[in-house]
N, C-alpha and C positions, 0 to 999 in steps of 0.2 A: 442752831444745833438740830441735826436730823437723827431720827431713830432708825436703826437697822436691827434685823432679827435673824437668828440662826435656827433653822428647822431640822438640822441633820446631826444631832449629837447622840441620840439615844436609840436603842434597838426596838423600833416600833414595827407593828405588823403592816402589811400592805394596805389594809383597810384604814388603819390609823393615819398612815402617810397620805392616803387619798383624801381623807377628810381635811387634813391640814392644807393640802394643795387647793382644795375647793374653797377654802376660806381666804385665799390670798388677796382677792380684791377687797375684802371687807376689813382687812387688818390695817390699823392706823400706824403704819410705818412707811418709810420712804425706800428702804432697801431690804431685800430678803435674800439670805444665803441658802442655796439648795445644793444637793449633791452629797454623795457618800464620803465621809471623812474618816470613818473608823475602821470598817472591815469590808472588803470587797465581796465577801460571801453572804452578807446580809441581804434579805429581800429589800428591793428598792425599785422605784419607778424607772422605767427605761429613759435614757437620755432624750429620746424623741418626745416622750410625754412631758418631761421637764421643760423642754424648749417650747412646747405648745402652751403650757401654763405661763411661761415667761412672756410669751407674746401677748397673751391676754392681760397679764398684770401690767405690761408696759402701757396699755391703753388707759389704765387708771392712774398713770403717773408713777408707778413703782419700778425700781430697778431690780432686776434679778441677777445675782452673781452665783456662779457655779464654783463650789469649793472642791479641792482635790483631796485625795487621801493624805493622811498625816504621815504615812510611812509606805514606801514602795519596796517590797522585798520578794517579788516573784513576777512571772509572766502575766498572771491574771490581773494583778494590781497595775502593771505597766499598761496593759491593754485598756483598762478603764481610764487610766490617766490620759492616755493618748486620745481617747474619744472626747474627753472633756476639753483638752487643750487644743484640739484641732477644729472644734466647732467655732463658728464666728458670730453666732447670734448674741451670746452673753459674755460679759466680762468674767474673767477667771480670777479666783483667789488661789494663789500658789501656796501650798502648805508644806512643801519640801523642795529641795534644790533640784530634784528631777523635773518637777513642774516648772520651776524657774528656767531651767535649761531649754525645755520644750517651747516655752513662750518666747524666750530670747531668740531662739533659732528662727522663729516665725516673725520676729520683730513686732510683736504685738504687746500692747499694754496689759498689765495685770496688777492685782492687789497683793501685797506681801502680808501673809498671815502672821499672827503672833507666834505660830509654831516655828518660824524661821529664826527666832531669837536675835533680833536686831537691837543691840544695846547701845550703839554709839553712832556718831555722825558719819564716820568712815564707812560703816556697814550700810548705812542708808544711801550714801553716795554710790557705792558699788551696786546696790540693788536697783537704784534708779537708773544707772547706766545700762542695766539689763532689761529695763522696760517697766519697772514699778512706777505706778502713779499714785499709790496710797499705801499706808502701812498701819499695822496695829502693834503697839509695843508688847514685848513678852509679858506673860502673865505674872512672872515673879519679879518684875522690876518695881521698885518703890514708886509711890505717887510723885515724890519730889524729883526723882531721877527721870521719870516719864515726862514731867512738865519741862524739865531742862532739855531733854532730847527733842521734844516737840518744838520748843523755842529755837533751838539750834537749827533744826531742819527748816523752820520758817525763815530764819535770817540768813543762813549760809548757802542754801541751795538756790541755784539760779531759777529753776522751775520748782515751785513748792510741791511737796507731797501732801496729799490729804491725810489727816491723822484721824484714827478711829480708836476709841477706848472701849474696853469691855465694861459696860455699865452694870450688868447683872448677869451672873451665871456661875456654874460650877467649873473651876479651872481645871484644865488638862495638865496634870503634873508629870505624867510619863507616858511614853508610847513604846510598845514592845512588839517584836516579831511573833511572840507567843501570845496565846489567848488565856488569860487567867480565868475567865468565866467558864470556858470549856474544861480547864484543869480542875476547877472546883467540883465539876460534875464527873470527874474521872475520864475525861476525853482529851483529845488533842485537837489542835486547830484544823488539821487536815480532815478529821472525821468528827466535826463538832455537831453536825445535824442542826445547825442554827439554834443551839440550845438557849442562846441569849434572848431570842425572840419568844421563847416559850416559858421562861422563868422570870421572876422578879429580879431587879438589879441587885447584885450582891453588895453588901456593905461591910467593910472591915472596921472593927472597933479596937480600941486599946484594951489592955488588961483591966483598966478601971471602968470599962464600958462606955467610954467617950467615942462618939462617932468620928471616924478618921478619914476613910477613903471610900469612894464609890468605884466598884470594879465594873468597868464598861468594856467587856471583851479584851482586846489588846491595849486598851487605854485605862489609865487610872486618873480619877478626878478627886479633887478635894471635897470633903463632905460639907464644908462650910462655904457658902457661895461668896464670890466677890460681889460687893454691893456699893456702887458709887453713885447711886441714884440721887441721894440727898446732896451730892456735890456736883450735880449736872451743870449748874450755872457757872460754877468755878471752872470746870473743864472747858466750857464754852469760851470763857474769858482767856483761857490758855491757848486758844486756837484750835481746839478739837472740833472737827466738823461732824463727826458721827459718834453716836453713843450706841453701843451694840448690846443687845439683849439675847441671852441664851437660856430660855426657860426650861423647866422640866418637861417631861413627856406630855403633860396636860397643857395645851395651849389656851390661855385665858384671853380671849379677844376683848372682853370688857376692861380688863386691867390695862391692856395696850391702849385702848381708847381713852381711858382716864389719864394715863401718863402723857399721851400726846396732847390732850386738851390742857392739862396743867402746864406742860412745857410751853405751849403756844401762848398761854396767858401769863407766863412768868409767875405762876402761883405755886404755893407749897404743894409738894407731891402727895396725893392721897395714897394711903397704904392699905392694903388688905392682904390676906394670906395668898401667897404665890405657890402654885403646885410644885412640889419637889419630886425628884426621881423616886419611884417606888423601889423598895429594897427589902432584903432580909439580911440579918447579921450572919457573917460567915466565919469570923475569927474573934477571939476574945483575949 
């Protein structure tokens, strides 16, 4: 079992993103996902900079994957997508069918994101025919059905697809063309002034005060994280090759080191508080 890490889920400042990139070589993971997946308008490192960090990380044995936007709905988003898909230095994670089409046209391999909603073997066969070499089951699939799908893929496909499970992280429940964070502040997406990077992450709660949703620009995340870490050895037995971590904005390198050491030693996983997305309640 190998560990992978996503660094592109939350609205961080350029300085915060820079600090994360500078830590790449010290992180105890085998694969790192970079690239903007949420909103094209957010501040982000240039593709050239990401490729430079990817080259340095490769010297320390890490694989860097560039993820694409979860939704393409305009020329600006398409331009960013084309830049990611046309570079050849890094493997691409396709997060929507536009990215899949671009990669298939170039006859280049890619990873199929959980955002593609591949629930059955026929879908995996089709995605593999387009160039997929790995996949992540959808976030809402049950563990039992995910295990069945992974077993079917391993047994039925002539060339196996590498399977990756989300081991820890706040699930993306919905993606919209509109920006809820901007709307909360009385703005629209076209004139948002990047308000998401200036304010804490909004949190929607039920009438009873129970935390329900993280509002992350045009994306909505569950407030309760997916947590499969205690079952990591089970998933290894099911044929999962990668366990993916999607931490909050605070990247805890010590936690990653402990997790990696415990996994290598087949020891019980040590637990301590994991940084969560910062937020403020917006609905009641």
